[in-house]
C-alpha positions as CSV (number, residue, x, y, z in Angstrom):
1,M,119.8,37.6,193.7
2,S,118.2,34.6,195.4
3,R,120.1,31.4,195.9
4,R,117.7,29.5,193.7
5,R,118.2,32.0,190.8
6,A,122.0,32.0,191.3
7,A,122.1,28.2,191.2
8,F,120.0,28.2,188.0
9,C,122.2,30.8,186.3
10,L,125.3,28.9,187.3
11,A,123.9,25.6,185.9
12,F,122.8,27.4,182.7
13,L,126.3,28.8,182.2
14,V,127.9,25.4,182.8
15,L,125.5,23.8,180.3
16,C,126.2,26.5,177.7
17,A,130.0,26.2,178.2
18,A,129.8,22.4,177.8
19,L,127.7,22.7,174.6
20,W,130.0,25.4,173.2
21,A,133.1,23.4,174.0
22,G,131.6,20.4,172.1
23,T,131.2,22.4,168.9
24,C,134.6,24.2,168.8
25,G,138.1,23.1,168.0
26,G,137.5,20.6,165.2
27,S,137.7,17.7,167.5
28,H,136.0,14.5,166.3
29,S,135.4,13.1,169.7
30,P,131.8,13.3,170.9
31,A,130.8,16.1,173.1
32,A,130.5,15.3,176.8
33,P,126.9,14.8,177.8
34,P,125.5,18.0,179.2
35,T,125.6,18.5,182.9
36,P,122.1,17.9,184.3
37,E,120.4,21.0,185.7
38,P,120.2,20.9,189.4
39,T,116.8,20.2,190.9
40,A,115.3,23.4,192.3
41,T,114.8,23.2,196.0
42,P,112.5,25.6,197.8
43,D,114.4,28.5,199.3
44,P,113.9,28.3,203.1
45,H,114.3,32.1,203.3
46,G,111.9,32.9,200.4
47,P,108.8,35.1,200.7
48,Q,106.5,32.3,201.9
49,A,109.0,31.1,204.5
50,E,109.4,34.7,205.7
51,A,105.7,35.1,206.0
52,G,105.3,31.8,207.8
53,C,102.2,30.8,205.9
54,G,101.2,29.5,202.5
55,L,100.1,32.8,201.1
56,P,102.0,34.2,198.1
57,P,103.6,37.6,198.6
58,G,101.2,40.5,198.8
59,T,101.0,43.1,195.9
60,G,101.1,46.2,198.1
61,D,104.0,48.6,198.2
62,G,103.7,49.5,201.9
63,Q,102.9,53.1,201.2
64,G,99.8,55.0,202.2
65,C,99.0,52.8,205.1
66,P,96.4,54.5,207.3
67,R,96.1,54.1,211.1
68,Q,92.7,52.5,211.7
69,V,91.6,49.8,214.2
70,S,94.0,46.9,214.5
71,S,92.9,43.5,213.4
72,Y,95.5,41.3,214.9
73,L,96.3,42.9,218.2
74,P,95.0,39.9,220.2
75,E,97.3,37.5,218.4
76,V,100.3,39.8,219.0
77,E,99.5,40.2,222.7
78,R,99.0,36.4,223.2
79,A,102.3,35.8,221.3
80,L,104.1,38.3,223.6
81,D,102.6,36.7,226.8
82,R,103.7,33.2,225.6
83,L,107.2,34.5,224.7
84,V,107.7,36.1,228.2
85,H,106.6,32.9,229.8
86,R,108.7,30.6,227.5
87,R,111.9,32.7,227.2
88,P,112.1,35.0,230.2
89,E,115.9,35.3,229.8
90,I,115.3,37.6,226.8
91,F,113.9,40.2,229.2
92,D,114.7,42.0,232.4
93,L,111.5,41.3,234.2
94,T,112.4,43.8,237.0
95,Q,112.6,46.8,234.7
96,T,109.4,48.2,233.0
97,R,108.5,51.4,231.2
98,G,105.1,52.5,230.1
99,C,103.1,49.5,231.5
100,G,103.4,46.8,234.1
101,E,104.5,44.2,231.5
102,C,106.5,46.4,229.1
103,Y,109.8,44.8,230.1
104,L,113.3,45.8,229.1
105,V,114.6,43.6,226.3
106,H,118.1,42.2,226.8
107,D,118.3,40.4,223.5
108,T,116.5,42.3,220.8
109,A,117.4,39.9,217.9
110,A,115.9,37.0,219.8
111,Y,112.9,39.0,220.8
112,V,111.9,40.0,217.3
113,E,112.7,36.5,215.9
114,E,110.7,34.8,218.6
115,M,107.8,37.2,218.3
116,V,107.6,36.4,214.6
117,N,107.5,32.7,215.4
118,E,104.9,33.1,218.1
119,V,102.6,35.1,215.9
120,R,103.0,32.4,213.2
121,S,102.0,29.8,215.8
122,E,98.7,31.7,216.0
123,G,98.1,30.7,212.3
124,A,98.9,34.2,211.0
125,C,101.6,35.3,208.5
126,A,104.3,37.4,210.1
127,R,107.4,39.2,209.1
128,W,109.8,41.6,210.8
129,D,110.7,44.4,208.4
130,G,113.5,45.8,210.5
131,E,111.3,48.3,212.4
132,E,107.9,46.8,212.8
133,L,106.1,43.4,212.9
134,A,103.8,42.9,209.9
135,V,100.9,40.5,210.4
136,K,98.3,39.2,207.9
137,R,95.9,36.3,207.3
138,T,95.0,37.3,203.7
139,N,96.6,39.4,201.1
140,D,93.8,42.0,201.3
141,F,95.7,43.9,204.1
142,N,98.3,43.6,206.8
143,D,98.7,45.4,210.1
144,Q,102.0,46.9,211.3
145,Y,103.0,46.7,215.0
146,D,105.9,48.6,216.6
147,I,106.7,46.1,219.4
148,L,110.0,47.7,220.7
149,T,110.7,51.2,221.9
150,F,113.9,53.1,221.0
151,E,115.1,52.3,224.6
152,N,114.5,48.5,224.0
153,F,111.4,48.2,226.1
154,V,108.5,46.1,225.0
155,R,105.7,48.2,223.4
156,R,102.3,46.6,224.0
157,D,98.5,47.0,223.6
158,N,97.1,49.7,221.4
159,G,100.4,51.6,221.6
160,S,102.1,48.9,219.4
161,Y,99.6,49.2,216.5
162,R,100.8,51.6,213.8
163,A,98.9,51.1,210.6
164,T,97.0,48.9,208.1
165,C,98.3,48.5,204.6
166,Y,96.0,47.8,201.7
167,P,96.8,45.4,200.0
168,A,99.3,43.5,202.1
169,W,102.9,44.4,201.2
170,F,104.5,41.1,202.1
């Protein structure tokens, strides 16, 4: 349950209890004024925050995503180049596998978090689903990129593109 919904439910229960207490027990004292409902604040971890853009969540289910031609590979590649330059400590720049710039990743959590941020800085929506980087600019479709090998090396270029989902799932 989201934090916003949990806060709303708690406020609702408090309000109901206050109203119920004011009608029971035969007391002639006026009921306490109801507790004001808390103002809803945007959840910083909600779907739009995760996407990094103003688009609402997509309506796709992430199933039946064919492998076609990638649409956002240039954005993903530029994001990776910037990340290596900006945060070289995340990588072992002396160890590569598969390509000259497919570095060993020392800190995978920082790598995926920073890749999401870098792709977002390109003006695209991005989300890490636990295995792949999802990227979109509209809800018509999103591309999936596998940016990390099982041995924790960077996966780049056309090898990172996996599929395109119609409509976007996030």
